[in-house]
C-alpha positions as CSV (number, residue, x, y, z in Angstrom):
1,X,16.7,10.4,-4.1
2,X,20.0,9.1,-5.3
3,X,18.7,6.2,-7.1
4,X,21.3,5.8,-9.6
5,X,22.8,2.8,-8.3
6,X,19.8,1.4,-7.0
7,X,18.8,-2.1,-9.2
8,X,14.9,-2.1,-9.8
9,X,13.0,-4.7,-8.4
10,X,11.5,-7.8,-10.6
11,X,8.6,-7.8,-8.7
12,X,6.3,-4.6,-10.4
13,X,3.3,-6.2,-11.9
14,X,1.6,-3.2,-14.6
15,X,-1.9,-3.4,-15.1
16,X,-2.7,0.0,-16.0
17,X,-4.2,0.3,-19.3
18,X,-5.9,-3.1,-19.8
19,X,-9.0,-2.0,-21.4
20,X,-10.7,-3.6,-19.3
21,X,-14.0,-3.2,-16.5
22,X,-12.6,-5.1,-13.4
23,X,-15.2,-7.1,-11.5
24,X,-14.1,-9.0,-8.6
25,X,-11.7,-11.9,-9.9
26,X,-11.4,-10.8,-13.6
27,X,-11.6,-7.7,-16.3
28,X,-14.6,-7.7,-18.5
29,X,-14.6,-6.0,-21.7
30,X,-16.5,-3.2,-23.1
31,X,-18.3,-6.3,-25.6
32,X,-19.1,-8.0,-22.8
33,X,-20.4,-5.5,-21.2
34,X,-22.7,-4.6,-24.2
35,X,-24.0,-7.9,-24.6
36,X,-25.2,-8.3,-20.7
37,X,-26.9,-5.4,-21.1
38,X,-28.6,-6.1,-24.3
39,X,-29.6,-9.5,-22.7
40,X,-31.2,-7.4,-19.8
41,X,-32.9,-5.1,-22.3
42,X,-34.2,-7.5,-24.9
43,X,-34.6,-11.0,-22.9
44,X,-35.4,-10.2,-19.6
45,X,-31.8,-11.3,-18.3
46,X,-30.3,-10.1,-15.4
47,X,-27.0,-8.4,-16.9
48,X,-25.0,-9.2,-13.8
49,X,-25.3,-13.1,-14.1
50,X,-23.4,-12.6,-18.0
51,X,-20.9,-10.6,-16.2
52,X,-19.9,-12.5,-13.4
53,X,-19.9,-15.6,-15.7
54,X,-17.5,-13.8,-17.9
55,X,-15.5,-12.3,-15.0
56,X,-15.1,-15.9,-13.5
57,X,-13.6,-17.5,-16.7
58,X,-10.5,-18.8,-17.1
59,X,-9.4,-15.9,-20.0
60,X,-10.9,-13.2,-18.4
61,X,-9.2,-13.8,-14.6
62,X,-5.3,-13.2,-16.3
63,X,-4.1,-16.2,-14.6
64,X,-2.1,-17.8,-16.8
65,X,-0.8,-14.9,-18.4
66,X,3.0,-13.6,-17.6
67,X,2.8,-10.2,-16.1
68,X,3.7,-7.2,-17.4
69,X,6.1,-5.2,-16.2
70,X,6.6,-1.3,-16.7
71,X,8.1,0.0,-19.6
72,X,11.8,1.0,-19.9
73,X,11.2,4.8,-20.5
74,X,8.2,4.9,-17.8
75,X,10.1,7.4,-15.4
76,X,7.5,6.8,-12.3
77,X,7.2,3.2,-13.3
78,X,11.1,2.8,-12.8
79,X,11.3,4.8,-9.8
80,X,8.7,2.8,-8.2
81,X,10.8,-0.2,-9.0
82,X,13.9,1.5,-7.6
83,X,12.4,2.0,-4.5
84,X,10.9,-1.4,-3.7
85,X,14.1,-3.1,-5.0
86,X,15.7,-0.7,-2.1
87,X,12.7,-2.0,0.3
88,X,14.0,-5.5,-0.3
89,X,17.6,-4.8,0.0
90,X,16.9,-3.5,3.8
91,X,14.3,-6.4,4.7
92,X,16.2,-9.1,3.7
93,X,19.2,-7.8,5.7
94,X,17.2,-7.2,8.6
95,X,15.6,-10.7,8.2
96,X,18.9,-12.5,7.8
97,X,20.1,-10.8,11.2
98,X,17.2,-12.8,13.1
99,X,18.1,-15.7,10.9
100,X,15.1,-15.6,9.0
101,X,14.5,-15.6,5.3
102,X,12.6,-12.3,3.5
103,X,9.6,-13.1,1.2
104,X,9.6,-10.6,-1.3
105,X,6.0,-8.7,-2.0
106,X,4.8,-8.1,-5.4
107,X,3.6,-4.4,-6.1
108,X,0.8,-4.1,-8.3
109,X,0.5,-0.8,-10.9
110,X,-3.2,-0.4,-11.5
111,X,-5.3,2.8,-13.1
112,X,-8.7,2.9,-11.7
113,X,-10.0,-0.6,-10.4
114,X,-8.0,-4.3,-10.3
115,X,-9.0,-7.3,-9.0
116,X,-7.2,-8.8,-5.7
117,X,-7.2,-11.3,-3.0
118,X,-9.0,-8.8,-1.1
119,X,-11.8,-7.6,-3.3
120,X,-11.7,-5.4,-5.7
121,X,-9.2,-2.5,-5.3
122,X,-9.9,0.9,-6.0
123,X,-8.3,4.3,-6.6
124,X,-10.4,5.9,-3.9
125,X,-8.9,3.4,-1.6
126,X,-4.9,5.1,-1.9
127,X,-2.2,2.4,-1.6
128,X,-3.2,-0.9,0.3
129,X,-1.7,-3.9,0.9
130,X,-3.6,-7.0,0.3
131,X,-2.5,-9.8,3.2
132,X,-4.3,-12.8,1.3
133,X,-2.0,-12.3,-1.6
134,X,0.8,-10.7,-0.3
135,X,0.6,-7.5,-3.0
136,X,1.0,-3.8,-2.4
137,X,-1.4,-2.0,-4.8
138,X,-1.1,1.6,-6.0
139,X,-2.8,3.6,-8.3
140,X,0.1,6.5,-9.5
141,X,-2.5,9.3,-9.4
142,X,-2.4,9.2,-5.6
143,X,1.0,10.7,-6.0
144,X,-0.6,13.6,-7.8
145,X,-2.8,13.9,-4.5
146,X,-0.1,13.5,-2.4
147,X,1.6,16.7,-4.1
148,X,-1.6,18.8,-4.8
149,X,-4.1,17.5,-2.1
150,X,-2.2,17.0,0.9
151,X,0.7,19.2,-0.1
152,X,3.4,16.7,0.3
153,X,5.5,16.9,-2.7
154,X,8.6,15.3,-3.4
155,X,10.5,11.9,-4.4
156,X,10.7,10.6,-0.7
157,X,7.5,11.3,0.0
158,X,6.7,8.8,-2.7
159,X,8.9,6.4,-1.6
160,X,7.7,6.7,2.4
161,X,4.2,5.4,0.4
162,X,5.4,1.9,-0.7
163,X,7.8,1.8,2.3
164,X,4.8,1.5,4.6
165,X,2.8,-0.5,2.7
166,X,6.2,-2.8,2.1
167,X,5.9,-2.8,6.2
168,X,2.5,-4.2,6.2
169,X,3.4,-6.9,4.2
170,X,6.4,-7.2,7.0
171,X,4.0,-7.6,9.6
172,X,2.1,-10.1,7.7
173,X,5.4,-12.7,7.8
174,X,6.1,-11.7,11.3
175,X,2.3,-12.7,12.3
176,X,1.7,-9.4,13.7
177,X,-1.2,-8.8,11.5
178,X,-3.0,-11.8,12.2
179,X,-3.0,-11.4,15.9
180,X,-4.6,-8.1,15.6
181,X,-7.1,-9.2,13.3
182,X,-8.1,-11.8,15.8
183,X,-8.0,-9.2,19.1
184,X,-10.1,-6.9,16.9
185,X,-12.9,-9.6,16.3
186,X,-12.7,-10.8,19.8
187,X,-12.9,-7.2,20.9
188,X,-16.5,-6.5,20.6
189,X,-15.9,-2.9,20.5
190,X,-15.5,-1.2,17.5
191,X,-13.4,1.7,19.2
192,X,-10.8,-0.8,20.9
193,X,-10.8,-2.3,17.4
194,X,-9.9,1.1,15.8
195,X,-7.1,1.8,18.7
196,X,-5.5,-1.7,17.6
197,X,-5.7,-0.9,13.8
198,X,-4.2,2.8,15.1
199,X,-1.2,0.6,16.6
200,X,-0.7,-1.7,13.5
201,X,-0.5,1.3,11.2
202,X,1.9,3.4,13.4
203,X,4.3,0.5,13.3
204,X,4.0,0.4,9.7
205,X,5.2,3.8,9.8
206,X,8.0,3.1,11.7
207,X,9.1,0.0,9.7
208,X,9.3,2.7,7.1
209,X,11.4,4.8,8.8
210,X,13.7,1.6,9.6
211,X,13.9,1.3,5.7
212,X,14.7,5.0,5.2
213,X,17.3,4.6,8.1
214,X,19.1,1.5,6.7
215,X,18.6,2.2,3.1
216,X,20.4,5.7,3.4
217,X,22.9,4.3,5.6
218,X,23.7,1.6,2.8
219,X,23.7,3.7,-0.3
220,X,23.3,7.5,0.8
221,X,20.1,7.8,-0.9
222,X,18.8,10.7,0.6
223,X,19.3,14.5,-0.9
224,X,19.7,17.4,2.0
225,X,16.5,17.7,3.3
226,X,14.5,15.2,1.9
227,X,13.9,13.4,5.0
228,X,11.4,16.0,5.8
229,X,9.4,15.3,3.1
230,X,8.4,11.9,4.5
231,X,7.5,13.5,7.8
232,X,5.6,16.0,5.8
233,X,3.4,13.2,4.2
234,X,3.2,11.3,7.6
235,X,1.6,14.6,9.0
236,X,-0.6,15.2,6.1
237,X,-2.4,12.1,6.5
238,X,-3.2,11.6,10.0
239,X,-6.5,10.7,10.9
240,X,-7.0,14.0,12.6
241,X,-6.2,16.2,9.9
242,X,-7.9,14.2,7.0
243,X,-11.1,14.4,9.3
244,X,-10.9,17.9,10.0
245,X,-10.6,18.4,6.2
246,X,-13.5,16.5,5.1
247,X,-15.9,16.5,8.3
248,X,-15.0,19.7,9.9
249,X,-14.5,17.7,12.9
250,X,-12.2,15.6,15.0
251,X,-13.6,12.1,16.4
252,X,-10.3,10.5,17.9
253,X,-12.3,7.0,18.8
254,X,-13.0,6.7,15.0
255,X,-9.2,6.8,14.4
256,X,-7.6,4.0,12.4
257,X,-4.7,5.1,11.2
258,X,-3.1,7.4,14.1
259,X,-2.9,11.3,14.1
260,X,-0.4,13.5,12.6
261,X,1.8,13.6,15.8
262,X,1.6,10.2,16.4
263,X,2.5,9.3,12.6
264,X,5.6,11.7,12.8
265,X,6.9,10.5,15.9
266,X,6.6,6.7,15.1
267,X,8.2,7.4,11.5
268,X,11.0,9.6,12.9
269,X,11.8,6.8,15.6
270,X,12.2,4.1,13.1
271,X,14.6,6.4,10.5
272,X,16.4,7.9,13.5
273,X,17.0,4.3,15.1
274,X,16.7,1.7,12.2
275,X,15.8,-0.5,14.9
276,X,12.5,-2.9,14.6
277,X,13.1,-3.4,18.0
278,X,11.8,0.2,18.7
279,X,8.7,-0.3,16.6
280,X,6.6,-2.0,19.4
281,X,3.8,0.1,19.0
282,X,2.0,-2.6,21.3
283,X,3.8,-2.6,24.3
284,X,4.2,1.4,24.2
285,X,1.9,3.1,27.0
286,X,1.3,6.0,25.3
287,X,1.4,6.5,21.2
């Protein structure tokens, strides 16, 4: 990707290498953990009580401390900051066209686990967006999985992952996520709730495509052949392919993100048109 002229976003928060163990709201150090275990062994005190008090204390919650930014010599940190900066420019323009103001999300880099307003975030969850704090969370080890496990290498594949999560932020700002959540609660049916989740995820894929189209139109960020990298990534993380790998069988009614074919189709729609109006997955008769 050609990102040399792209400014880095100032909304990247680096929590990697904090040296603590995430416990809900805060981070608990090794010393506190030892004390808690000793209290349980010698005095019969439940260790979770001490850990709970420590993780909820002002000093451990991290509140009031300035957020760290990635080091200037951190190649991947710089890449993520530039991709996020590119999404900011794109969505600022899209919202301005509609007479609205885009509120930028923050992106948190973490390792292992981290506290979020949606509960404890874990690497095993993959990249995710928390609407309660309007932050995107990513453990960069996911990019190794993307390359080695899912066989989807390349910078644009990595950028697509960020753009998809930012797409969820756009849905949150537009009130789409809340409407879907209410509809899921009222469905009374897990399969119906899953179907709504699929439409939400496919729309985020389409929004990622809109970013790709507009960013390339504005700054020519793509090298020849790079668009296919994102298509490969979208296909690699389709529900059908993941279920075949992990379960050995495909159960469509349990899909929550969409099939490989669907994810590719909706990303391509956004990528080819650059028009958010083409991303209405909720009105589409077929996905």
